[in-house]
C-alpha positions as CSV (number, residue, x, y, z in Angstrom):
1,M,-11.9,1.5,-10.5
2,K,-10.1,2.5,-7.1
3,I,-8.0,1.1,-4.5
4,I,-9.7,0.8,-1.2
5,S,-7.6,-1.4,1.0
6,L,-4.5,-3.6,1.7
7,Q,-5.2,-6.8,3.9
8,L,-2.1,-7.9,6.4
9,K,-2.1,-11.2,8.3
10,T,-1.9,-10.5,12.2
11,Q,-0.7,-13.0,14.9
12,K,-1.9,-11.0,17.7
13,P,-4.9,-8.8,17.0
14,T,-5.5,-7.4,20.0
15,E,-2.1,-5.7,20.2
16,A,-2.2,-4.8,16.5
17,I,-5.5,-2.9,16.8
18,D,-4.1,-1.2,19.9
19,F,-1.1,-0.1,18.1
20,Y,-3.0,1.1,15.1
21,T,-5.7,3.1,17.1
22,K,-3.2,4.7,19.6
23,T,-0.3,5.4,17.5
24,F,-1.7,6.3,14.1
25,G,-5.1,7.5,15.4
26,M,-7.1,4.7,13.3
27,T,-10.8,3.9,14.3
28,L,-11.8,0.2,14.3
29,Q,-14.9,0.2,12.0
30,G,-15.9,-3.1,12.3
31,E,-15.1,-6.9,11.8
32,F,-16.2,-9.9,9.7
33,K,-15.5,-13.7,9.2
34,D,-14.5,-15.0,6.1
35,E,-13.1,-18.4,5.0
36,A,-9.6,-17.3,6.1
37,G,-10.4,-16.2,9.4
38,I,-11.5,-12.8,11.2
39,V,-10.9,-9.7,9.4
40,Y,-10.6,-6.3,11.4
41,I,-11.1,-3.0,9.4
42,L,-9.1,-0.1,10.6
43,Q,-9.7,3.4,9.0
44,F,-7.3,6.0,8.7
45,P,-8.1,9.6,9.7
46,K,-7.9,10.9,6.3
47,G,-8.5,9.2,2.8
48,N,-10.8,6.7,1.1
49,A,-8.5,3.6,1.8
50,H,-8.4,1.4,4.8
51,L,-6.3,-1.2,6.7
52,E,-7.5,-4.8,7.0
53,L,-5.9,-7.3,9.3
54,L,-6.6,-11.0,9.1
55,Y,-6.4,-13.2,12.0
56,N,-6.7,-17.1,11.5
57,P,-6.5,-18.9,14.7
58,K,-5.5,-22.1,12.8
59,N,-2.5,-20.4,11.3
60,I,-0.3,-19.4,13.9
61,T,3.4,-18.7,14.3
62,T,6.0,-17.5,17.0
63,E,8.1,-16.1,14.4
64,S,7.7,-12.3,13.4
65,Y,7.3,-11.1,10.1
66,Q,10.7,-10.4,8.1
67,Q,10.6,-8.5,5.0
68,N,13.0,-10.0,2.1
69,A,14.1,-8.1,-0.9
70,Q,12.5,-10.7,-2.9
71,D,9.1,-10.8,-1.5
72,N,6.4,-9.4,-4.0
73,Y,5.3,-7.2,-1.1
74,W,7.3,-4.5,0.3
75,K,5.7,-1.9,2.6
76,Y,2.7,0.4,2.4
77,S,3.2,4.3,2.8
78,V,1.1,6.9,4.7
79,F,0.8,10.3,3.4
80,V,1.3,13.1,6.0
81,E,1.0,16.8,6.3
82,D,4.1,17.3,8.6
83,I,6.6,14.6,8.9
84,Q,8.6,16.3,11.5
85,Q,5.6,16.0,13.8
86,I,5.2,12.4,13.3
87,Y,8.6,11.9,13.8
88,R,8.5,13.7,17.1
89,F,5.4,11.9,17.9
90,L,7.1,8.1,17.4
91,K,9.9,9.6,19.4
92,N,7.7,10.4,22.3
93,K,5.9,7.1,22.0
94,N,9.6,5.3,22.0
95,I,8.5,3.8,18.6
96,S,11.8,3.5,16.5
97,S,12.3,5.3,13.3
98,N,14.9,6.9,11.2
99,E,14.9,10.8,10.9
100,P,13.0,12.3,8.0
101,Y,15.3,13.2,5.1
102,Q,14.7,14.1,1.4
103,F,15.4,11.4,-0.9
104,G,16.5,13.0,-4.0
105,D,13.6,14.2,-5.9
106,I,11.6,11.2,-4.7
107,G,10.1,12.7,-1.7
108,Y,10.5,13.7,2.0
109,L,10.4,10.3,3.7
110,M,10.9,8.3,7.1
111,H,10.4,4.6,8.0
112,T,9.3,2.8,11.0
113,K,7.6,-0.8,11.6
114,D,4.5,-1.8,13.4
115,Q,4.4,-4.1,16.3
116,E,4.4,-7.1,14.1
117,N,7.4,-5.8,11.7
118,Y,5.6,-4.6,8.9
119,Q,7.3,-1.6,7.0
120,V,5.7,1.5,7.2
121,E,6.8,4.4,5.3
122,F,5.9,8.2,5.9
123,I,6.0,10.4,3.0
124,Q,5.0,14.3,3.3
125,R,2.8,15.7,1.1
126,T,5.5,18.5,-0.1
127,F,9.5,17.9,-0.6
128,Q,11.5,19.1,2.1
129,Q,12.3,22.5,0.4
130,N,8.7,23.2,0.0
131,T,7.4,22.5,3.6
132,P,5.0,25.2,4.2
133,T,6.4,27.8,6.7
134,Y,3.7,27.3,9.5
135,L,4.3,23.5,9.8
136,K,8.0,24.6,11.0
137,T,6.4,26.4,14.0
138,T,3.2,24.3,15.0
139,A,4.6,20.6,15.3
140,S,3.2,19.1,18.4
141,P,4.9,15.7,19.8
142,D,1.5,14.7,21.4
143,K,-0.4,14.3,18.0
144,A,0.6,12.1,14.9
145,G,-1.4,14.4,12.7
146,P,-3.8,13.5,9.8
147,L,-2.7,10.2,8.1
148,S,-4.1,8.6,4.8
149,L,-3.2,5.3,3.3
150,G,-1.2,6.5,0.2
151,L,0.9,3.7,-1.6
152,I,0.8,-0.1,-1.6
153,T,4.2,-1.1,-2.8
154,L,4.5,-4.4,-4.6
155,R,7.3,-6.0,-6.8
156,T,7.5,-6.9,-10.3
157,K,10.0,-8.8,-12.7
158,D,7.9,-7.8,-15.6
159,P,6.7,-4.1,-15.3
160,V,5.3,-4.3,-18.8
161,K,3.0,-7.2,-18.1
162,S,2.1,-6.1,-14.5
163,I,1.2,-2.5,-15.9
164,Q,-0.8,-3.9,-18.4
165,F,-2.7,-6.1,-16.0
166,Y,-3.7,-3.3,-13.7
167,E,-4.9,-1.1,-16.8
168,N,-7.0,-4.0,-17.9
169,L,-8.6,-3.6,-14.5
170,G,-9.4,-0.1,-14.8
171,L,-6.4,1.6,-13.3
172,K,-4.1,4.0,-14.8
173,L,-0.2,4.5,-14.9
174,L,0.3,8.1,-13.4
175,V,3.8,8.6,-12.4
176,R,7.2,6.8,-12.9
177,M,10.5,7.4,-11.0
178,Y,13.9,6.1,-11.9
179,V,16.0,5.2,-8.7
180,E,19.7,4.8,-9.0
181,R,20.3,3.2,-5.7
182,G,22.2,-0.2,-5.6
183,N,21.8,-1.8,-8.9
184,G,18.8,0.6,-9.8
185,F,15.2,0.1,-9.6
186,T,12.1,1.8,-11.2
187,L,8.7,2.8,-9.3
188,Y,5.3,2.8,-11.3
189,F,2.5,4.3,-9.7
190,L,-1.0,3.4,-10.7
191,G,-4.4,4.9,-9.4
192,R,-8.0,5.9,-10.7
193,K,-8.3,6.8,-14.5
194,D,-10.3,10.1,-13.8
195,L,-7.1,11.6,-11.9
196,T,-5.2,14.1,-13.9
197,P,-1.4,14.8,-13.0
198,P,-0.4,18.4,-13.6
199,N,2.1,17.5,-16.3
200,A,1.3,14.7,-19.1
201,D,4.8,13.6,-18.9
202,I,4.7,10.5,-16.2
203,D,8.5,11.3,-15.4
204,A,7.8,15.1,-14.5
205,I,9.0,15.8,-11.0
206,E,6.0,18.3,-10.2
207,N,3.7,15.0,-10.5
208,R,5.3,13.6,-7.7
209,E,4.2,16.1,-4.9
210,W,0.8,16.1,-6.9
211,L,0.5,12.3,-6.1
212,Y,1.3,12.7,-2.3
213,Q,-1.5,15.5,-1.9
214,Q,-4.0,13.1,-3.1
215,E,-6.6,11.5,-0.9
216,E,-6.3,8.4,-2.7
217,A,-4.2,5.2,-2.2
218,F,-2.0,4.2,-5.1
219,I,-0.4,0.7,-6.3
220,E,3.5,1.3,-6.3
221,L,5.3,-1.3,-8.4
222,Q,9.1,-1.7,-7.7
223,Y,11.2,-3.3,-10.5
224,Y,14.8,-4.0,-9.9
225,W,16.6,-3.2,-13.2
226,G,17.5,-6.5,-15.0
227,S,16.0,-8.7,-12.6
228,E,13.9,-10.3,-15.5
229,N,17.2,-11.9,-16.8
230,Q,18.3,-13.1,-13.4
231,A,17.4,-17.0,-13.5
232,K,18.0,-17.3,-9.7
233,F,15.8,-14.2,-8.8
234,T,12.4,-15.1,-8.3
235,L,9.9,-12.9,-6.5
236,R,8.4,-14.8,-3.3
237,T,4.8,-14.8,-2.2
238,N,3.6,-15.1,1.5
239,Q,0.2,-16.3,0.6
240,I,0.4,-19.5,2.2
241,K,2.7,-18.2,5.3
242,P,0.9,-17.1,8.6
243,N,2.3,-13.5,8.3
244,G,2.9,-11.0,5.2
245,L,0.4,-9.7,2.8
246,R,-3.0,-11.6,1.9
247,Q,-4.5,-9.3,-0.8
248,L,-5.4,-6.0,-2.0
249,K,-9.0,-4.8,-2.5
250,L,-10.3,-2.5,-5.4
251,M,-13.7,-1.2,-6.1
252,S,-15.1,-1.4,-9.5
253,E,-17.8,0.9,-11.0
254,N,-19.4,-2.2,-12.7
255,L,-18.5,-5.7,-11.9
256,G,-20.4,-7.3,-14.9
257,D,-18.6,-5.1,-17.3
258,L,-15.2,-6.2,-15.7
259,K,-16.3,-9.8,-15.9
260,E,-16.8,-9.5,-19.6
261,L,-13.3,-7.8,-20.1
262,L,-11.6,-10.6,-18.0
263,D,-13.3,-13.1,-20.3
264,K,-12.2,-11.3,-23.4
265,N,-8.8,-11.0,-22.1
266,K,-8.9,-14.9,-21.0
267,R,-7.9,-13.9,-17.6
268,P,-8.9,-16.5,-15.2
269,Y,-10.8,-15.4,-11.9
270,S,-13.2,-16.6,-9.3
271,S,-16.6,-15.3,-7.9
272,G,-18.0,-15.3,-4.6
273,F,-20.3,-13.6,-2.2
274,Y,-19.4,-12.3,1.3
275,K,-21.5,-14.1,3.9
276,S,-21.7,-10.9,6.0
277,N,-23.3,-8.9,3.5
278,Q,-24.0,-11.1,0.5
279,R,-22.2,-8.5,-1.8
280,Q,-20.7,-10.2,-4.9
281,Y,-16.8,-10.0,-5.6
282,I,-14.2,-11.4,-7.9
283,Q,-11.0,-12.3,-7.3
284,V,-7.8,-12.4,-9.9
285,T,-4.2,-13.0,-9.5
286,S,-1.5,-10.6,-10.6
287,P,1.5,-11.7,-12.8
288,D,3.4,-11.5,-9.8
289,E,1.0,-13.8,-7.6
290,H,-0.7,-10.8,-5.8
291,Q,-4.1,-11.7,-5.0
292,I,-6.6,-8.9,-6.1
293,V,-10.2,-8.7,-4.7
294,I,-12.4,-6.7,-6.9
295,E,-16.0,-5.6,-5.4
């Protein structure tokens, strides 16, 4: 099982495609129609995962997307070779971002937003102190550099239940990070089962740079400490709203075997076929109300 895409809703597909192709160097691979509207497929310059944009002309709003700390979707992250290069590039394009910074032993990060206010995080493949010497002298403000979709950040109130859900689908918990910011939270990173971090300890620091150096996408789960005991804290889904996350898409080695496993675990799912290519898929809902489509 591997993660192949996330799908965000767009109100202005022409502007969105223009932004992603000209700013991030992505390629429009195609489009297709499904029951919710028109889906545009955008491929990153590197990596195996892509971004999908859904446009539904029947579900339009003039309000821009506003990310909230109680949304069950937070952001997506892009892995980059040289974060200073992408910083100079965005600055040259007059696109607002913070300056890159080393966030503890988490990563060398910076953040921006796309033209519809979706949160985008950039993570350098190495920590700041491990930046290769040649990168410090070759950064160009005219190029974004090779980018790949790295993390899709979701939120959970019950990490045990959520991790078990994704592991039952065929993913593997690879890395864990404790973050003492605000009231504190934990980050869990899940990916392909056949990936092997350098250290068997999921908390090991060296596994973090290893994670960022993969040409893969990972699910990142954010869990606020103690949120499961806060009756008034409820994670919100954007499923019926005209903007926000619609779904994640995974690729299974054997859809038939997965169906048997879901039946065994009494996990409800629905089946369907894409009209465009007649390929079969199934759809399941995570414990935190994320829609997961598996091909």
